[in-house]
C-alpha positions as CSV (number, residue, x, y, z in Angstrom):
1,M,80.4,-2.6,-36.9
2,P,79.7,1.0,-36.0
3,Q,82.6,2.7,-34.2
4,P,82.3,5.1,-31.2
5,P,83.5,8.6,-32.2
6,I,87.1,9.4,-31.7
7,R,87.8,12.1,-29.2
8,R,89.7,15.1,-30.6
9,E,92.5,15.0,-28.1
10,A,95.5,12.7,-28.7
11,V,93.7,11.2,-31.7
12,S,96.7,9.1,-32.9
13,D,97.0,7.6,-29.4
14,Q,93.4,6.6,-29.5
15,V,93.8,5.0,-32.9
16,Y,96.9,3.2,-31.8
17,A,95.1,1.8,-28.7
18,R,92.2,0.5,-30.7
19,L,94.4,-1.2,-33.3
20,R,96.7,-2.5,-30.5
21,D,93.6,-4.0,-28.8
22,R,92.5,-5.7,-32.1
23,I,96.0,-7.3,-32.4
24,V,96.3,-8.4,-28.8
25,G,92.7,-9.6,-28.7
26,G,93.1,-11.7,-31.9
27,E,90.8,-9.8,-34.1
28,L,93.8,-9.0,-36.3
29,P,95.7,-12.4,-36.3
30,P,99.4,-12.7,-37.0
31,G,100.2,-12.6,-40.7
32,S,97.1,-10.7,-41.7
33,A,97.3,-7.3,-43.5
34,L,96.5,-4.2,-41.6
35,T,93.6,-2.2,-43.1
36,A,94.8,0.4,-45.6
37,E,95.6,3.8,-44.1
38,R,92.8,5.6,-46.0
39,D,90.2,3.0,-44.9
40,L,91.3,3.3,-41.3
41,A,91.0,7.1,-41.5
42,A,87.5,6.7,-42.8
43,E,86.5,4.1,-40.2
44,F,87.7,6.2,-37.3
45,Q,86.7,9.5,-38.9
46,V,90.2,11.0,-38.4
47,N,92.8,12.4,-40.8
48,R,95.4,10.1,-42.4
49,H,98.2,11.8,-40.5
50,A,96.8,10.5,-37.2
51,V,96.5,7.0,-38.6
52,R,100.1,7.2,-40.0
53,E,101.4,8.1,-36.5
54,A,99.4,5.3,-34.9
55,V,100.8,2.8,-37.3
56,K,104.3,4.1,-36.7
57,R,103.8,3.4,-33.0
58,L,102.5,-0.1,-33.8
59,Q,105.8,-0.7,-35.7
60,Q,107.9,0.6,-32.8
61,A,106.0,-1.7,-30.5
62,R,106.8,-4.6,-32.9
63,L,103.1,-5.3,-33.4
64,V,103.3,-4.8,-37.2
65,E,105.9,-4.7,-39.8
66,V,106.1,-3.4,-43.4
67,S,106.6,-6.3,-45.9
68,Q,108.7,-6.2,-49.0
69,G,105.6,-5.7,-51.0
70,G,104.7,-2.6,-49.1
71,R,101.8,-4.2,-47.1
72,T,101.7,-3.7,-43.3
73,L,101.5,-7.1,-41.7
74,V,100.4,-8.0,-38.2
75,L,103.1,-9.8,-36.1
76,D,102.7,-12.4,-33.4
77,W,102.9,-10.0,-30.5
78,R,103.7,-12.8,-28.1
79,R,107.0,-13.4,-30.0
80,T,107.9,-9.8,-31.0
81,A,106.5,-7.3,-28.5
82,G,108.4,-5.9,-25.5
83,L,107.5,-4.9,-22.0
84,D,106.2,-1.5,-23.3
85,L,103.1,-3.4,-24.5
86,A,102.1,-3.7,-20.9
87,V,101.5,0.1,-20.8
88,G,97.8,0.6,-21.0
89,I,97.1,-2.8,-22.5
90,A,93.4,-3.5,-22.8
91,A,91.9,-6.6,-21.2
92,I,89.9,-7.8,-24.2
93,G,89.2,-11.1,-26.0
94,A,92.3,-13.3,-26.0
95,G,94.4,-10.6,-24.3
96,P,95.5,-10.8,-20.7
97,T,93.1,-9.6,-17.9
98,P,94.2,-6.9,-15.5
99,A,94.6,-9.6,-12.8
100,E,96.8,-11.7,-15.0
101,L,98.9,-8.7,-15.9
102,V,99.4,-7.9,-12.2
103,R,100.3,-11.5,-11.4
104,D,102.8,-11.7,-14.3
105,A,104.4,-8.4,-13.2
106,M,104.8,-9.6,-9.7
107,E,106.3,-12.9,-10.8
108,M,108.8,-10.9,-12.9
109,R,109.5,-8.7,-10.0
110,A,110.3,-11.7,-7.8
111,C,112.6,-13.2,-10.4
112,I,114.5,-10.0,-11.1
113,G,114.7,-9.1,-7.5
114,A,116.1,-12.5,-6.5
115,D,118.8,-12.4,-9.2
116,A,119.6,-8.7,-8.5
117,A,120.2,-9.6,-4.8
118,R,122.5,-12.4,-5.9
119,L,124.4,-10.1,-8.3
120,C,124.5,-7.3,-5.8
121,A,126.1,-9.6,-3.2
122,T,128.7,-10.5,-5.8
123,R,129.4,-7.2,-7.5
124,C,128.4,-4.2,-5.4
125,P,131.2,-2.0,-3.9
126,E,131.6,-2.0,-0.1
127,P,130.0,1.5,0.3
128,V,126.9,0.3,-1.5
129,A,126.7,-2.8,0.7
130,A,127.1,-0.6,3.8
131,A,124.3,1.7,2.5
132,I,122.0,-1.3,2.0
133,V,122.6,-2.5,5.5
134,E,122.2,0.9,7.0
135,T,118.9,1.5,5.1
136,A,117.6,-1.9,6.2
137,G,118.4,-1.0,9.8
138,R,116.3,2.2,9.4
139,Y,113.5,0.3,7.7
140,A,111.7,-0.6,10.9
141,N,111.4,3.0,11.9
142,A,109.5,3.7,8.7
143,G,106.4,1.9,9.9
144,P,103.8,0.9,10.8
145,D,102.3,3.2,8.2
146,L,102.1,1.1,5.1
147,P,102.5,3.8,2.4
148,E,105.6,5.0,4.3
149,L,106.9,1.5,4.4
150,D,106.2,1.0,0.7
151,T,108.2,4.2,-0.1
152,A,111.1,3.0,2.1
153,D,111.0,-0.5,0.6
154,V,111.2,0.9,-3.0
155,A,114.2,3.1,-2.0
156,W,115.9,0.1,-0.4
157,W,115.3,-2.2,-3.4
158,R,116.6,0.5,-5.7
159,L,120.0,0.3,-3.9
160,I,120.0,-3.5,-4.4
161,V,119.1,-3.3,-8.1
162,E,121.6,-0.5,-8.8
163,G,124.2,-2.5,-6.9
164,S,123.6,-5.5,-9.1
165,G,125.2,-3.6,-12.0
166,N,122.5,-4.9,-14.4
167,L,121.1,-2.1,-16.5
168,A,118.2,-4.2,-17.9
169,Y,117.1,-5.1,-14.4
170,L,117.3,-1.4,-13.4
171,L,115.1,-0.4,-16.4
172,A,112.6,-3.1,-15.6
173,F,112.6,-1.9,-12.0
174,N,111.9,1.7,-13.1
175,S,109.0,0.4,-15.2
176,L,107.5,-1.4,-12.3
177,V,107.9,1.5,-9.9
178,G,106.7,4.1,-12.4
179,G,103.6,2.1,-13.2
180,A,104.5,1.4,-16.8
181,I,104.1,-2.3,-16.0
182,P,100.9,-2.8,-14.0
183,A,101.8,-3.9,-10.5
184,A,99.7,-1.7,-8.2
185,D,96.6,-3.9,-7.7
186,V,98.3,-6.6,-5.6
187,P,95.9,-7.8,-2.8
188,E,96.6,-5.8,0.3
189,D,97.2,-8.7,2.5
190,L,100.0,-10.0,0.3
191,R,101.8,-6.7,0.0
192,T,101.4,-6.1,3.7
193,A,103.0,-9.4,4.6
194,E,106.0,-8.6,2.6
195,L,106.4,-5.0,3.9
196,L,106.0,-5.9,7.5
197,D,108.7,-8.6,7.5
198,V,111.4,-6.3,8.8
199,D,113.6,-9.2,9.9
200,A,113.8,-10.5,6.3
201,H,114.9,-7.1,5.0
202,V,117.6,-6.9,7.7
203,R,118.8,-10.5,7.0
204,L,118.8,-10.0,3.3
205,A,121.0,-6.9,3.7
206,G,123.3,-8.9,5.9
207,H,123.7,-11.7,3.3
208,I,124.5,-9.0,0.6
209,A,127.1,-7.4,2.9
210,A,128.6,-10.8,3.8
211,R,128.8,-11.6,0.0
212,E,126.6,-14.7,0.5
213,A,125.1,-14.6,-3.0
214,A,123.1,-17.9,-2.8
215,A,121.5,-17.0,0.5
216,A,120.7,-13.5,-0.7
217,E,119.0,-14.9,-3.8
218,R,116.9,-17.5,-1.8
219,L,115.8,-15.0,0.8
220,A,114.9,-12.3,-1.8
221,R,112.9,-14.7,-3.8
222,E,111.0,-15.9,-0.7
223,L,110.3,-12.3,0.4
224,L,109.2,-11.0,-3.0
225,T,107.1,-14.1,-3.8
226,R,104.8,-13.2,-1.0
227,S,103.3,-10.4,-3.1
228,V,102.6,-12.7,-6.1
229,P,98.8,-13.4,-6.4
230,A,97.9,-17.1,-6.7
231,A,96.8,-18.2,-10.2
232,T,93.2,-19.3,-10.5
233,A,92.2,-22.5,-12.2
234,K,90.8,-20.4,-15.1
235,E,94.1,-18.7,-15.6
236,V,96.2,-21.9,-15.7
237,R,93.9,-23.8,-18.1
């Protein structure tokens, strides 16, 4: 099949993206051998160094591995890849659609946020708990402008996630906030319902300060689940 020409900027990134899409989309199934470096260079009309860099990135993303015989084999990305695969992933073939990625990201956000609230209520020092309560008290004054509320909400949740003492949760939070994991295209009505519930923010802060871990977890999950798009019948089949 004829290939569109490779743009001359960030050539290795473009080669990586195309090979990643083939793997995620199923065109290169698990266990198959990746096309030889020289053949890929000829196919994409780029130098072998660019292909070598792209394959190195595939290895780092755990999409391929070099076998004992020296061949580069495709891995089952659903079993080996990490969250970094969500960065720029293409919605092709058997791969997830943008809507599915957003839904999945928001489901993860709800799970992590709920447990972070529980851990924060258990672990965070008193000054952190006091800061969470104070910030929630100021939250109402940040509205009703939604972008301003969103900024205030992210800053408040950062206090909670940092207070949980869980580094993995904090790194996942950074990925969500920074856009590495797609979570920006949540339906506006869902995100608005979460942001405008000032009372829930204040009560959650109170549960954390009172060291009511179970109540904090329940309320955090209820609050964050509001921004999770509903799955369609097509998505759950």
